[in-house]
C-alpha positions, 0 to 999 in steps of 0.5 A: 324518528327515534334514536336508534334509526337517527344513529344508523343513518348517520353510520351510512352517511358518504363524505362530505364536499369538504373532504371530497375536494381535498381527496381531489386536490391531493389526487390532482397534486400526486397526478401532476408529479406523476406526468412530470416525472414521465416528461422528464423522462422521456424528455432525458431518453430523447436527448439520451437518444438524440446524444447516442445517434449523434456519436455513432454517426460521428464515428462512422463519418470519421472512420470513412474519412480517415480510411481514405485519407490515410489512403491518399497517395497510394501508388502501389509498392512506392508511394507518391513522394518517393516517386517525386524524389526520383524526379522522373515520369514515373506517374503516367495518367493516360487519359486526354485532357489533363493538365497537372494542377488544373483540378481534374478528378483524374490529376493524380499528380495531387493526391489530396487536394481541398476547397474551402467554404467561404467564411469558414477558416478559424475565428470565423463563426457560422449561425445554424439556419442562415444562408452559408456560403458554398466552396470557392474556386472548385473545378466544374467537376466539382461543382457539378457533383450530384447531389450539389454540395452544400454551403458551410462545408469544405470539399475534400479530393484524394486520388490513390490506388485501392488496397487490394491489387492483383498480380498481372498474368500476361500482357497483350499490347495493341492499340488497347493493351489487354491485361490478364489477371487470376479468375478470382481477382476481378472480385476484389478489384469490384469490392466496395463498388456499387458499379463496375469500375473503369478506372485502373493503374498497373504498378511495380516497384518503379513506375506506375500507369494509370488508364480508363478501361473495362473489365470482363471477367479476368481481362482488363482493357486499357484504352489507348494505354501502352503497357509493353514496358512491364514484365508480367507474371512476377509478383511484383507487377500489379493491377489496381482499381484506381480511386478519384473520390471527393468528400463533401456535404449535401442534403439527402432526399429526407433533407437532412445534411449528410455526408457524401462520397463520390467516386470519379469515372475514366472519363473524369466525370463524376459518379452519383454520390453516395450517401454514407452518413446522416446528420453531418452539418458541416465538414471542415478541414486544415492541412499540415504542410512539410517544412520544406517549401519545394520538395524535389529530388534536390530538397527532399521533404523533411516529415516535419509538419510545421504550417497548418493552413486552410485549403485557400491559403494552401493554393487556389492555382489551377496549374503547376503551382498548385502540383507544388503547394499540395505536395507539401501535405503530410497531415490532415486535421478535420472536423464534423458537426453533428446533429441528431437525426431528430428533435432530442429535447435539447436545450438552446446553447448558450454562447456566453457560457461556451461555444460549440466550434470545429476547428476554430470555426464558431457555431451560433445556435439558430435563432428558434431552438430546433431541439436537436442535440448537436457536438462537434469532433475533431481528429488528425489523420497522417498521410501515411505515403505522403511522410517520406522523410520519416 
């Protein structure tokens, strides 16, 4: 082979094995970096989405709760504390079988009432993934809620008249009184409900009568209720939908803990709870009490909230003792533990650094990290219909 051929052969030779291995190593290093960047970006995206969903769900849950808590005790143009000060039977419930303080959903003598889950007082702790105790001392109607309340969460019961009322045009008395309203008012009375309402109230600025009834077009039939003491068509006498609602936490069909609201019917039973917000793991309440211990016409409320207690410490009685105790509530502090609906690449919480908590209840992480993002939210709500002294 001559020198020219040897030189040409060398000029067309490929990479050596060593060069090829070096190139492969460099490529693998670059590819590993790209994969790591992708994985970190994906994890950050999932964590950001989990945090955003958690915050969004928390805002919705707090909005529902705050709105209804502020309405507790609304009895038309005179709030329920003012009716107490009048020292007369100005709030009358025409439903058989109710004793004031017995915990019936239709016991409008107590506009707000709570039930404390065992082991959820300030200073206690809950571990995610363990079996949590349910609310104690609940009446039958609360215990029979569908879906069933889960443990680790308090239950809140509120009673009030809806914000939308309609003027009474005429009242026809008989065995069952008939109340006539404007033809377009029925839609307002049914707004925001999944079924036709069956619990109503007629109110003026001096008294309230709450009754079970039926709505047909622009006529409300008040079952076994005499409304003859009311004057009609005077822009003062109004008819409202009466609300008795329970807020609690239950498991939805997708096996996610969710905030539920159940409405009571005119017969004192609850409708099937409606799911409001998913991802609510725990619901906690503390109650602010007026400094006046025995509110009456002689000793009116001061409007000064000086004591804060759990529901069990306010009262667990099922008689008139409960009425007096819950009458003092003028503020509610609520807290929620919210988790992301899906795993969000969250790291396991370290309680040695900081412990998540809800109104003084410590939240310990699960034994095995479920990758859910969790956060707690708290807010204080004044009962505008209870702060009579302000």
